C-alpha positions as CSV (number, residue, x, y, z in Angstrom):
1,M,104.3,26.6,-39.3
2,A,101.7,24.3,-41.0
3,R,99.5,26.1,-43.4
4,P,96.0,27.2,-42.1
5,I,93.0,24.8,-42.8
6,T,90.0,26.5,-44.0
7,G,86.5,25.3,-44.5
8,R,82.8,25.7,-43.3
9,P,80.3,23.2,-42.5
10,A,77.5,22.5,-45.1
11,I,74.0,23.0,-43.9
12,K,71.7,20.3,-45.0
13,Q,68.2,21.6,-45.9
14,H,65.1,19.5,-44.8
15,R,61.5,19.6,-46.2
16,S,59.1,21.3,-43.9
17,A,57.4,19.0,-41.5
18,P,53.6,18.7,-41.5
19,P,52.4,20.8,-38.4
20,A,52.1,18.7,-35.3
21,S,52.6,15.5,-37.2
22,L,54.0,13.6,-34.1
23,A,50.7,14.6,-32.1
24,G,50.5,12.0,-29.3
25,R,53.4,10.0,-30.6
26,R,55.6,8.7,-27.7
27,I,59.2,8.8,-29.2
28,W,62.1,7.2,-27.0
29,V,65.1,9.4,-27.0
30,T,67.9,7.2,-26.2
31,R,70.9,9.5,-26.3
32,P,73.0,10.3,-23.3
33,Q,71.3,13.0,-21.1
34,A,73.6,15.9,-22.1
35,Q,73.0,15.2,-25.7
36,A,69.1,14.7,-25.8
37,G,67.7,18.0,-25.1
38,T,67.4,19.6,-28.5
39,L,66.2,16.5,-30.1
40,A,63.4,16.0,-27.3
41,T,62.4,19.7,-27.6
42,L,62.0,19.3,-31.3
43,I,59.9,16.3,-31.1
44,E,57.6,18.0,-28.4
45,A,57.3,21.1,-30.7
46,Q,55.6,18.6,-33.1
47,G,53.2,17.4,-30.6
48,G,55.1,14.4,-29.7
49,I,56.0,13.1,-26.2
50,A,59.8,12.6,-25.7
51,V,60.6,9.8,-23.5
52,R,64.0,10.5,-22.3
53,Q,65.7,7.2,-21.3
54,P,69.4,7.2,-22.1
55,L,71.0,3.8,-23.2
56,L,74.5,5.3,-22.3
57,D,75.6,7.2,-19.3
58,I,78.6,9.5,-19.8
59,I,81.1,9.7,-17.0
60,P,84.8,11.1,-16.7
61,P,87.5,9.0,-18.0
62,A,89.3,6.8,-15.5
63,D,92.5,9.0,-16.0
64,P,91.5,12.6,-16.6
65,A,95.1,14.0,-16.6
66,P,96.0,13.3,-20.3
67,F,92.8,15.4,-21.4
68,A,93.7,18.1,-19.1
69,T,97.2,18.4,-20.1
70,A,96.0,18.5,-23.8
71,L,93.7,21.2,-23.2
72,A,96.5,23.3,-21.4
73,A,98.6,22.9,-24.6
74,L,95.9,23.6,-27.1
75,D,97.4,26.3,-28.9
76,G,100.4,24.1,-29.7
77,F,98.1,22.0,-32.3
78,D,97.5,22.4,-35.8
79,L,94.2,20.8,-35.9
80,V,91.8,19.2,-33.3
81,V,89.4,16.6,-34.3
82,F,86.5,15.5,-32.3
83,V,84.9,12.1,-32.9
84,S,81.4,12.9,-31.1
85,P,79.1,15.7,-29.8
86,T,80.0,14.7,-26.3
87,A,83.8,15.0,-26.9
88,L,83.2,18.4,-28.2
89,D,80.9,19.6,-25.6
90,L,83.1,18.4,-22.8
91,T,86.2,19.9,-24.4
92,F,84.5,23.5,-24.5
93,A,83.1,23.1,-21.1
94,Q,86.4,22.2,-19.5
95,L,88.6,24.7,-21.6
96,G,87.7,27.8,-19.6
97,R,88.8,30.3,-22.2
98,D,88.1,31.1,-25.7
99,W,88.9,28.8,-28.4
100,P,92.3,29.5,-30.1
101,A,91.5,31.4,-33.4
102,T,94.5,29.7,-35.1
103,V,93.4,26.1,-34.4
104,P,90.7,24.4,-36.7
105,V,88.2,22.1,-35.6
106,A,87.0,18.9,-37.4
107,V,83.7,17.2,-36.7
108,V,81.8,14.5,-38.3
109,G,78.3,15.8,-38.2
110,P,76.1,19.0,-39.1
111,G,75.1,19.4,-35.6
112,S,78.7,19.2,-34.2
113,A,79.6,21.8,-36.9
114,A,77.1,24.1,-36.0
115,R,77.8,23.6,-32.2
116,A,81.5,24.2,-32.6
117,L,80.9,27.5,-34.5
118,E,78.3,28.5,-31.7
119,L,81.1,27.8,-29.1
120,G,83.6,29.9,-30.7
121,A,85.7,27.8,-33.3
122,T,86.3,30.0,-36.2
123,T,87.5,27.4,-38.8
124,V,85.4,24.2,-38.7
125,I,85.9,21.2,-41.3
126,S,82.8,18.9,-41.7
127,P,81.8,16.6,-44.3
128,P,78.7,17.9,-46.2
129,L,77.0,14.6,-46.9
130,Q,78.6,11.5,-45.3
131,H,78.5,12.3,-41.7
132,D,81.0,9.9,-40.2
133,S,84.6,9.2,-39.9
134,E,85.1,8.0,-43.5
135,G,83.3,11.0,-44.7
136,L,85.5,13.5,-42.8
137,L,88.6,11.7,-44.0
138,R,87.6,12.4,-47.6
139,E,87.7,16.2,-46.8
140,A,90.5,17.8,-48.7
141,A,91.7,19.5,-45.6
142,M,92.2,16.1,-44.0
143,H,94.5,14.7,-46.6
144,D,97.9,16.4,-46.4
145,L,98.8,16.1,-42.6
146,A,102.6,15.4,-42.8
147,G,104.2,17.0,-39.7
148,R,101.0,18.3,-38.4
149,R,100.1,18.2,-34.7
150,V,96.8,16.8,-34.4
151,L,94.9,16.3,-31.2
152,L,92.0,13.8,-31.4
153,V,89.4,13.8,-28.5
154,R,87.2,10.9,-28.2
155,G,85.5,8.6,-25.5
156,E,87.7,5.7,-24.1
157,S,86.5,3.1,-26.5
158,G,85.6,3.6,-30.2
159,R,86.5,2.8,-33.6
160,D,90.1,3.1,-34.7
161,V,89.2,4.5,-38.3
162,L,90.3,8.1,-37.6
163,P,93.4,7.6,-35.6
164,E,94.8,5.1,-37.9
165,A,94.2,7.2,-40.9
166,L,95.6,10.2,-39.4
167,A,98.8,8.7,-38.3
168,A,98.9,7.0,-41.7
169,R,98.8,10.5,-43.5
170,G,101.8,11.6,-41.4
171,A,100.1,13.5,-38.5
172,T,101.9,13.9,-35.2
173,L,98.9,12.5,-33.3
174,T,98.0,13.0,-29.6
175,M,94.8,10.9,-28.7
176,V,93.0,11.7,-25.4
177,S,89.9,10.3,-23.8
178,A,87.4,13.0,-22.5
179,Y,84.8,10.6,-21.2
180,R,83.7,7.1,-20.6
181,R,80.4,5.4,-21.6
182,R,78.5,3.0,-19.1
183,P,75.2,1.2,-19.4
184,P,72.4,3.2,-17.6
185,D,70.6,1.9,-14.5
186,L,68.1,0.1,-16.5
187,D,67.1,-3.6,-16.3
188,D,64.7,-5.9,-17.9
189,A,61.9,-5.0,-15.6
190,G,62.7,-1.3,-16.3
191,L,62.4,-1.7,-20.1
192,T,59.3,-3.7,-19.6
193,R,57.6,-0.8,-17.9
194,L,58.8,1.6,-20.3
195,L,57.4,-0.4,-23.1
196,D,54.2,-1.0,-21.2
197,A,53.6,2.7,-21.1
198,G,53.7,2.9,-24.8
199,I,56.4,3.6,-27.4
200,D,55.6,4.5,-31.0
201,A,59.3,4.6,-32.2
202,A,62.8,4.9,-30.8
203,V,65.7,6.9,-32.0
204,I,69.1,5.2,-31.7
205,S,72.3,7.1,-32.3
206,S,74.9,4.7,-32.0
207,S,75.8,1.0,-32.6
208,E,77.0,0.8,-29.0
209,A,73.5,2.0,-27.8
210,A,71.9,-0.7,-29.9
211,G,73.9,-3.2,-28.3
212,V,73.4,-2.1,-24.7
213,L,69.7,-2.2,-25.4
214,F,69.4,-5.6,-26.5
215,T,71.9,-6.7,-23.8
216,L,69.7,-5.2,-21.1
217,A,66.7,-7.0,-22.3
218,G,65.5,-10.4,-21.3
219,G,63.2,-12.8,-23.1
220,A,59.9,-11.1,-23.2
221,A,61.3,-7.6,-23.4
222,R,63.7,-8.7,-26.1
223,E,60.9,-10.0,-28.4
224,R,59.0,-6.8,-27.9
225,L,62.1,-4.6,-28.6
226,Q,62.7,-6.7,-31.9
227,S,59.2,-5.6,-33.2
228,L,59.7,-2.0,-32.1
229,L,60.1,0.7,-34.6
230,Y,63.5,2.3,-34.8
231,F,64.9,5.5,-36.6
232,A,68.9,5.3,-36.9
233,P,70.9,8.0,-38.9
234,H,73.7,5.5,-40.1
235,P,73.7,2.4,-42.1
236,R,76.1,0.9,-39.4
237,I,73.5,1.5,-36.7
238,V,70.8,0.2,-38.9
239,A,72.9,-3.0,-39.5
240,A,73.6,-3.5,-35.7
241,L,69.9,-3.1,-35.0
242,H,69.1,-5.8,-37.7
243,A,71.8,-8.0,-36.2
244,H,70.0,-7.9,-32.9
245,G,66.8,-9.1,-34.6
246,A,64.9,-5.5,-35.0
247,A,62.5,-6.1,-38.0
248,R,61.4,-2.4,-38.4
249,V,64.3,0.0,-38.9
250,E,64.0,3.3,-40.7
251,T,67.2,5.3,-41.9
252,C,66.7,8.8,-40.8
253,A,68.4,12.0,-41.7
254,T,71.3,13.2,-39.6
255,G,71.2,16.0,-37.1
256,D,68.4,16.8,-34.6
257,A,66.2,18.6,-37.2
258,G,66.7,15.9,-39.9
259,T,65.8,13.3,-37.3
260,V,62.5,15.0,-36.4
261,D,61.8,15.7,-40.1
262,S,62.1,11.9,-40.9
263,L,59.8,11.1,-38.0
264,C,57.2,13.7,-39.0
265,H,57.0,12.5,-42.6
266,Y,57.0,8.9,-41.6
267,F,54.0,9.3,-39.3
268,A,52.2,11.9,-41.5
269,D,52.4,9.6,-44.5
270,P,50.0,6.6,-44.6
271,Q,51.9,3.5,-43.8
272,P,51.3,0.2,-45.9
């Protein structure tokens, strides 16, 4: 029997945000609908207006059978790795029973770590600083995986960093798709209407969302999007926005509270 993996997520502390520092600011929350609620609520608590317009819709996988089969055999795994908050939420939503106490969970971000504990996982592995696949792979509990049965839950597309590394470290890997992503029902005219209503900043949470945004936009809307202010929690997303011509991109803290803290301090401090 594989030895148990232990660990607990680190909670990142943020500076207290100035009260109502987003008063009247229209902040575009671009996350999928199921993942947008907490961020939108925190923005509104600071006096902002959360404009909820997803750049990706979440739909079931083309073949749901492998995901269902993996959930039915969950007790047989030594570790379950979730690559996204969506993968985590969909798994717990469809499990229909308590999470097995002997099965550790690995996630990449503090929000997912807190959510996993809230949903009933007893052992959670999460990187304390670098909240991405590379950061997770640096955790000591992710190094010696020889002979371990590892379930990786993700969307139908995504980076191969985690599955390749887990297999290279000797894990007996099962990889299943819990969902698919697709562009929303939004065109150039819809983007123009959204921009005409006023957007002070947009929060972009994935490189894929950045690509969808600029794919949807035509000429005039594209130029306006390139001059919009963006907040992104990872250098990879920042680079993707710059690659599409975005000129104003701020790197924000990770997690919902961290993102809102970054927004608050940006708008509270005088800008040059």
